[in-house]
BAZA-283330 format. One record per residue: residue number from 1; residue in one letter; chain; x negated, z negated, y negated of N, C-alpha, C in turn. Coordinates in pm, 1 decimal. Atoms other than C-alpha are relative to their C-alpha. Last residue first. Layout:
N
[NUM; "a"; "A"; [X; Z; Y]; [X; Z; Y]; [X; Z; Y]],
...
END
This chain:
132
[132; "y"; "A"; [58.3; -78.3; -128.9]; [1265.2; 740.0; -2060.4]; [99.7; 86.0; 38.8]],
[131; "m"; "A"; [180.8; -23.2; -3.3]; [1289.1; 532.0; -2369.1]; [-38.8; 69.6; 95.1]],
[130; "d"; "A"; [101.3; -53.7; 127.4]; [1649.5; 558.0; -2469.9]; [-145.3; -18.9; 14.1]],
[129; "a"; "A"; [-50.8; -155.8; 25.4]; [1819.3; 570.8; -2104.5]; [-95.2; 43.2; -143.9]],
[128; "i"; "A"; [53.9; -112.7; -116.3]; [1611.6; 269.4; -1987.9]; [0.6; 149.2; -90.9]],
[127; "r"; "A"; [-72.6; -48.9; -125.3]; [1747.1; 55.8; -2296.5]; [-90.6; 105.0; 108.4]],
[126; "g"; "A"; [-113.5; -76.5; 7.2]; [1517.4; -104.0; -2529.2]; [59.6; 35.8; 112.1]],
[125; "m"; "A"; [32.6; -125.0; 84.4]; [1229.9; -276.2; -2579.5]; [83.4; 93.7; -28.6]],
[124; "v"; "A"; [-65.5; -110.1; -16.3]; [1336.5; -654.3; -2476.1]; [-78.9; 132.0; -85.8]],
[123; "t"; "A"; [87.9; -102.9; -35.9]; [1057.2; -909.6; -2483.6]; [81.4; 120.8; 35.0]],
[122; "e"; "A"; [80.1; -22.4; 132.0]; [1260.2; -1152.8; -2707.5]; [-95.4; 115.8; 47.5]],
[121; "e"; "A"; [-76.9; -131.9; 77.8]; [1538.5; -1135.4; -2435.9]; [-48.9; 11.9; -150.8]],
[120; "i"; "A"; [22.7; -126.6; -98.5]; [1304.9; -1276.4; -2169.9]; [38.9; 58.4; -132.1]],
[119; "a"; "A"; [98.0; -9.9; 62.4]; [1362.2; -1620.6; -2373.6]; [-68.4; 147.3; 21.5]],
[118; "f"; "A"; [104.8; -11.1; -94.7]; [1682.2; -1655.4; -2298.4]; [-112.3; 63.7; -48.9]],
[117; "k"; "A"; [110.0; -80.5; 64.8]; [1964.0; -1693.3; -2543.4]; [-73.9; -23.1; 115.6]],
[116; "r"; "A"; [129.7; 67.6; 91.3]; [2276.0; -1877.4; -2381.1]; [-132.9; 120.4; -20.1]],
[115; "g"; "A"; [74.4; -69.5; 103.2]; [2594.4; -1780.0; -2176.8]; [-70.8; -62.6; -84.8]],
[114; "k"; "A"; [-23.9; 52.2; 134.4]; [2690.1; -1984.4; -1906.6]; [-58.8; 105.8; -103.3]],
[113; "g"; "A"; [-147.2; 46.9; 20.7]; [2693.1; -1946.2; -1552.5]; [53.1; -24.1; -122.1]],
[112; "p"; "A"; [10.3; 109.0; 23.2]; [2358.3; -1739.3; -1518.9]; [156.3; -52.2; -15.0]],
[111; "v"; "A"; [-70.8; 36.7; 63.2]; [2330.7; -1466.8; -1280.4]; [22.1; -133.4; -84.2]],
[110; "l"; "A"; [-47.1; 123.9; 42.1]; [2038.5; -1355.8; -1132.2]; [100.7; -11.6; -117.5]],
[109; "m"; "A"; [-27.0; 42.5; 148.1]; [2052.6; -1015.0; -1014.0]; [6.7; -151.1; 17.8]],
[108; "l"; "A"; [1.1; 133.2; -50.7]; [1857.1; -843.3; -699.5]; [29.4; -70.9; -104.5]],
[107; "a"; "A"; [57.8; 110.4; 59.4]; [1882.1; -467.9; -762.8]; [63.9; -131.6; 52.7]],
[106; "k"; "A"; [-12.9; 149.4; -19.4]; [1910.1; -170.9; -548.7]; [-58.4; -81.8; -111.8]],
[105; "w"; "A"; [101.3; 89.9; -61.8]; [1865.7; 185.9; -674.0]; [49.0; -120.0; 51.0]],
[104; "p"; "A"; [-60.1; 166.7; 27.3]; [2074.2; 469.9; -719.4]; [-164.3; -108.7; 43.4]],
[103; "i"; "A"; [-21.1; 49.2; -121.9]; [1871.8; 814.0; -798.4]; [58.6; -153.6; -1.5]],
[102; "r"; "A"; [-166.6; 41.7; -1.1]; [1879.3; 1012.4; -1108.5]; [69.3; -21.6; 110.0]],
[101; "n"; "A"; [-40.4; -63.0; -128.0]; [1501.9; 1094.6; -1035.3]; [150.8; -2.7; 34.5]],
[100; "r"; "A"; [47.2; -99.3; 4.3]; [1386.2; 978.2; -1391.4]; [73.7; 137.1; 124.9]],
[99; "w"; "A"; [-33.0; -69.4; 112.5]; [1605.6; 712.3; -1367.4]; [-21.8; 147.4; -5.6]],
[98; "a"; "A"; [-122.1; -48.2; 0.6]; [1491.0; 595.4; -1046.1]; [88.2; 48.3; -99.7]],
[97; "f"; "A"; [2.8; -109.6; -127.3]; [1140.2; 642.1; -1113.3]; [149.2; 58.0; 22.7]],
[96; "r"; "A"; [19.5; -117.5; 93.6]; [1211.1; 412.6; -1443.0]; [-2.9; 119.3; 123.1]],
[95; "l"; "A"; [-132.6; -63.5; 64.0]; [1381.8; 195.3; -1207.0]; [-57.4; 101.6; -81.3]],
[94; "r"; "A"; [-99.8; -53.1; -99.5]; [1065.1; 152.1; -963.2]; [157.3; 65.3; -73.0]],
[93; "r"; "A"; [63.3; -129.7; -21.2]; [830.3; 117.0; -1261.9]; [88.6; 87.5; 93.1]],
[92; "h"; "A"; [27.0; -88.0; 130.7]; [976.1; -162.0; -1406.8]; [-29.3; 172.1; 46.1]],
[91; "g"; "A"; [-7.8; -162.0; -84.4]; [1052.5; -341.2; -1077.0]; [6.6; 111.5; -119.4]],
[90; "d"; "A"; [124.6; -37.1; -91.7]; [1036.5; -731.8; -1245.2]; [76.1; 187.0; 77.5]],
[89; "l"; "A"; [102.7; 100.1; -26.7]; [1259.5; -906.6; -1495.6]; [-97.8; 26.4; 82.9]],
[88; "l"; "A"; [75.8; -26.7; -111.4]; [1511.3; -633.1; -1630.1]; [-97.6; -77.0; 21.3]],
[87; "i"; "A"; [135.2; 10.3; 68.7]; [1761.4; -745.3; -1850.9]; [-100.4; 23.3; 134.8]],
[86; "l"; "A"; [94.6; -33.3; -87.9]; [2129.8; -594.5; -1751.0]; [-118.4; -34.5; -83.3]],
[85; "t"; "A"; [157.8; -63.3; 39.3]; [2390.9; -674.6; -2014.1]; [-90.1; -46.4; 109.2]],
[84; "k"; "A"; [16.4; -111.2; -24.3]; [2771.1; -715.1; -1898.5]; [-125.6; 88.6; 16.4]],
[83; "g"; "A"; [-88.5; -71.4; -0.7]; [2760.5; -1085.4; -1846.4]; [14.1; 152.5; 24.7]],
[82; "k"; "A"; [-66.9; 126.3; 118.9]; [2435.7; -1211.0; -1903.4]; [135.1; 117.8; -30.9]],
[81; "k"; "A"; [-115.3; -96.4; 33.8]; [2270.0; -1007.2; -1581.2]; [49.4; -134.8; -102.6]],
[80; "l"; "A"; [-64.8; 124.9; 16.4]; [1886.5; -1104.6; -1500.5]; [122.5; 43.8; -101.7]],
[79; "i"; "A"; [-54.6; 5.4; 83.2]; [1740.3; -845.2; -1283.5]; [73.2; -121.8; -48.3]],
[78; "i"; "A"; [-70.2; 138.1; 21.0]; [1519.4; -798.2; -1027.1]; [39.6; -10.1; -139.9]],
[77; "a"; "A"; [41.8; 65.5; 100.6]; [1445.1; -442.4; -885.4]; [30.8; -131.0; 0.7]],
[76; "p"; "A"; [-55.4; -1.5; 106.8]; [1460.1; -373.3; -520.2]; [-31.2; -65.5; -114.1]],
[75; "v"; "A"; [37.3; 98.4; 74.2]; [1196.4; -233.2; -331.5]; [115.5; -25.3; -60.2]],
[74; "h"; "A"; [-132.5; 32.0; 7.6]; [1334.4; 121.1; -170.4]; [-34.0; -180.1; -22.1]],
[73; "s"; "A"; [-33.2; 172.5; -12.5]; [968.6; 169.1; -109.1]; [106.8; -74.5; 60.8]],
[72; "r"; "A"; [-24.8; 27.2; -125.2]; [956.1; 543.9; -1.2]; [30.5; -156.3; 8.7]],
[71; "s"; "A"; [-148.6; -41.3; -52.9]; [1006.9; 676.9; -354.7]; [13.6; -21.4; 121.7]],
[70; "i"; "A"; [-129.4; 58.7; 16.4]; [792.8; 441.8; -481.3]; [106.6; 58.5; 34.2]],
[69; "y"; "A"; [-26.6; 130.5; -133.2]; [469.9; 578.9; -285.1]; [149.2; -79.3; -54.6]],
[68; "k"; "A"; [22.5; -79.0; -134.6]; [439.1; 879.8; -485.0]; [54.7; -56.6; 103.2]],
[67; "e"; "A"; [-137.0; -24.7; -18.3]; [543.6; 717.2; -817.0]; [-9.7; 73.3; 137.0]],
[66; "l"; "A"; [-122.1; 94.2; -88.2]; [259.8; 501.4; -784.0]; [98.8; 76.0; 3.2]],
[65; "e"; "A"; [-11.5; 11.9; -117.4]; [35.7; 822.5; -908.2]; [68.1; -115.7; 156.0]],
[64; "a"; "A"; [-37.8; -145.3; -80.4]; [202.4; 914.1; -1178.9]; [-55.8; -38.8; 138.5]],
[63; "h"; "A"; [-131.4; 16.9; -54.6]; [213.3; 531.1; -1289.1]; [41.2; 153.7; 91.0]],
[62; "r"; "A"; [-52.4; 99.7; -144.0]; [-126.0; 505.5; -1260.3]; [125.0; 1.2; 21.0]],
[61; "d"; "A"; [66.7; -43.6; -109.8]; [-201.9; 822.7; -1494.7]; [50.2; -94.2; 101.5]],
[60; "a"; "A"; [-50.1; -115.9; -25.5]; [25.5; 711.0; -1750.5]; [-21.9; 42.1; 139.9]],
[59; "a"; "A"; [-98.8; 59.9; -63.3]; [-104.1; 334.9; -1774.4]; [71.5; 160.4; 81.0]],
[58; "l"; "A"; [5.3; -61.7; -130.3]; [-460.1; 480.0; -1867.3]; [131.5; -19.0; 94.3]],
[57; "p"; "A"; [24.2; -195.5; -13.4]; [-433.5; 471.2; -2224.7]; [41.7; 35.7; 105.5]],
[56; "q"; "A"; [141.4; -95.1; -64.7]; [-268.7; 118.8; -2194.3]; [-28.2; 150.1; 30.1]],
[55; "t"; "A"; [44.5; -87.6; 123.1]; [57.8; 77.7; -2377.2]; [-172.3; 27.3; 42.7]],
[54; "e"; "A"; [-88.0; -145.3; 57.3]; [275.4; 16.7; -2052.2]; [-81.3; 67.1; -80.3]],
[53; "d"; "A"; [127.7; -151.5; 67.8]; [-4.5; -218.4; -1939.7]; [70.3; 95.2; -37.7]],
[52; "g"; "A"; [149.5; 64.4; -10.1]; [216.9; -560.7; -1951.0]; [-81.7; 137.5; -24.8]],
[51; "a"; "A"; [46.6; 10.4; -116.0]; [592.9; -475.8; -1862.2]; [-167.9; -22.3; -1.3]],
[50; "y"; "A"; [126.1; 14.3; -7.4]; [766.3; -567.1; -2167.6]; [-79.5; 8.4; 109.7]],
[49; "t"; "A"; [79.9; 119.4; 53.7]; [1139.3; -573.2; -2115.6]; [-181.4; 74.3; -5.1]],
[48; "y"; "A"; [146.0; -5.4; -0.5]; [1352.6; -276.3; -2083.8]; [-67.5; -90.9; -22.4]],
[47; "l"; "A"; [59.7; -14.2; 67.4]; [1751.2; -328.8; -2091.3]; [-140.2; -42.8; 60.2]],
[46; "v"; "A"; [101.0; 98.5; -43.3]; [1916.2; -173.8; -1814.4]; [-90.6; -22.4; -149.1]],
[45; "e"; "A"; [-36.5; 127.4; 90.9]; [2187.4; 55.0; -1955.6]; [-88.2; -110.5; 13.8]],
[44; "g"; "A"; [5.2; -64.5; 165.1]; [2036.1; 382.5; -1827.2]; [5.2; -106.6; -77.2]],
[43; "i"; "A"; [133.8; 3.6; 28.9]; [2022.0; 211.9; -1478.9]; [-26.8; 47.9; -127.9]],
[42; "d"; "A"; [28.1; 169.4; 4.4]; [2397.6; 144.2; -1464.1]; [-159.3; 8.0; -70.4]],
[41; "s"; "A"; [-49.8; 12.2; 144.2]; [2435.0; 548.5; -1556.3]; [-57.0; -155.0; -3.5]],
[40; "h"; "A"; [101.8; -52.0; 123.1]; [2210.1; 634.0; -1250.3]; [75.0; -42.8; -160.7]],
[39; "q"; "A"; [-9.1; -192.5; -26.2]; [2408.7; 419.7; -985.2]; [-128.1; 36.7; -174.6]],
[38; "l"; "A"; [0.4; -59.2; 154.7]; [2254.9; 42.9; -954.4]; [39.4; 138.0; 24.6]],
[37; "m"; "A"; [43.3; -139.7; -8.5]; [2339.7; -74.8; -582.1]; [24.3; 48.1; -176.0]],
[36; "r"; "A"; [-43.0; -88.3; 19.9]; [2399.5; -457.1; -627.6]; [-72.9; 143.7; -7.8]],
[35; "e"; "A"; [82.4; -137.7; -57.3]; [2298.7; -789.3; -488.2]; [66.7; 112.6; -40.6]],
[34; "e"; "A"; [-36.0; -118.1; -26.2]; [2394.9; -1111.5; -680.8]; [-57.2; 92.5; 77.4]],
[33; "e"; "A"; [123.9; -121.8; -27.2]; [2240.4; -1449.4; -687.2]; [135.8; 106.2; 9.9]],
[32; "s"; "A"; [-10.5; -70.2; -120.5]; [2397.8; -1729.4; -914.0]; [-58.7; 120.4; 52.1]],
[31; "f"; "A"; [12.2; -157.3; -58.2]; [2274.7; -1954.8; -1149.4]; [53.1; 31.0; 138.4]],
[30; "t"; "A"; [-25.1; -32.0; -73.0]; [2417.4; -2292.6; -1332.8]; [-52.8; 139.1; 40.0]],
[29; "i"; "A"; [-81.0; -143.0; -24.2]; [2289.4; -2353.0; -1645.1]; [-22.9; -2.8; 189.4]],
[28; "k"; "A"; [-137.1; 34.0; 15.3]; [2185.2; -2732.1; -1742.6]; [96.4; 136.9; 3.0]],
[27; "p"; "A"; [-51.3; 87.7; -111.1]; [1836.8; -2720.2; -1566.1]; [156.6; -30.9; -36.0]],
[26; "y"; "A"; [-117.1; -7.8; 12.2]; [1717.7; -2412.5; -1778.8]; [92.5; -78.7; 77.3]],
[25; "l"; "A"; [-6.1; -21.5; 152.5]; [1354.6; -2393.4; -1751.0]; [116.9; -2.7; -42.3]],
[24; "r"; "A"; [83.4; 109.7; 66.3]; [1375.9; -2545.0; -1366.5]; [18.4; -2.2; -195.1]],
[23; "r"; "A"; [-98.3; 116.1; 11.1]; [1661.6; -2308.5; -1306.0]; [-83.0; -106.8; -31.4]],
[22; "y"; "A"; [-130.7; 6.3; 91.9]; [1524.5; -2040.9; -1451.4]; [47.1; -118.5; 23.1]],
[21; "f"; "A"; [49.4; 12.6; 155.9]; [1177.3; -2108.3; -1248.2]; [108.6; -10.4; -99.8]],
[20; "d"; "A"; [71.2; 128.1; 26.3]; [1346.4; -2147.0; -918.5]; [-21.1; -12.9; -138.9]],
[19; "r"; "A"; [-109.2; 86.2; 3.8]; [1515.0; -1802.2; -969.1]; [1.6; -161.0; 13.3]],
[18; "v"; "A"; [-49.6; -18.2; 146.1]; [1191.5; -1636.3; -1045.2]; [159.5; -61.4; -21.2]],
[17; "r"; "A"; [102.0; 86.7; 145.1]; [1021.3; -1814.5; -770.7]; [63.8; 41.6; -108.9]],
[16; "t"; "A"; [9.0; 159.2; -31.2]; [1294.1; -1686.6; -518.6]; [-66.8; -85.7; -116.1]],
[15; "f"; "A"; [-129.0; 36.7; 9.9]; [1315.5; -1354.8; -643.0]; [-3.9; -135.2; -8.0]],
[14; "i"; "A"; [16.3; -0.8; 143.0]; [934.3; -1331.4; -610.9]; [134.2; -48.1; -55.3]],
[13; "r"; "A"; [63.4; 155.4; 60.0]; [977.5; -1422.5; -273.8]; [-14.9; -15.1; -105.2]],
[12; "l"; "A"; [-97.8; 72.1; -17.7]; [1210.4; -1128.0; -207.7]; [-27.9; -152.2; -47.0]],
[11; "e"; "A"; [-119.7; 8.3; 97.5]; [997.9; -899.3; -357.2]; [105.2; -73.6; -10.3]],
[10; "e"; "A"; [70.2; 92.2; 122.7]; [714.4; -1013.7; -151.9]; [97.4; 13.2; -83.6]],
[9; "q"; "A"; [-4.7; 141.1; -3.6]; [963.5; -951.8; 151.6]; [-55.0; -45.4; -117.8]],
[8; "f"; "A"; [-149.7; 75.7; 51.2]; [1088.2; -590.7; -0.6]; [-39.2; -151.9; 24.7]],
[7; "t"; "A"; [-127.5; 0.1; -107.9]; [729.6; -477.1; -1.3]; [94.0; -79.4; -65.7]],
[6; "i"; "A"; [11.1; 116.5; -83.6]; [456.4; -471.7; -315.0]; [136.1; 52.0; 93.8]],
[5; "l"; "A"; [-166.5; 4.8; -52.7]; [340.9; -197.7; -531.1]; [7.5; -128.2; 92.7]],
[4; "g"; "A"; [-88.0; -5.3; 74.9]; [50.3; -267.8; -783.6]; [148.6; 33.2; 62.7]],
[3; "f"; "A"; [30.5; 113.4; 77.7]; [-248.5; -155.0; -556.8]; [107.9; -22.7; -145.3]],
[2; "p"; "A"; [93.6; -2.6; 148.8]; [-168.2; 66.4; -359.7]; [28.3; -114.5; -66.2]],
[1; "m"; "A"; [-93.6; -23.6; 107.1]; [-3.1; 1.3; 18.2]; [-80.1; -22.0; -172.5]],
END
């Protein structure tokens, strides 16, 4: 597996860690979990958050190389679902790939029981449809 890609089992472990982190960070909020297949139109509405190396000069080359493997991975993305708003937590390359290729993609969602502002919202760069 190329550097930067993970297996389905690893993504499930990441989801568990993210869920536990959010529960510790926001102890007064109950979080539930949801699994959903995102269609192309859903993916376009996902709010894309800062992913780290997006602005590095070689990021585009690296992404092109990884996309060859992403098409076979089918590892879900991790999303924070606030009402109808979907905020990407993990799986940036996978959802970009799905958007560009107009294919559905599975998402594991962390759903807060009540509305509040989350720190991750400060890193939103825009909707996937507007960016890619």
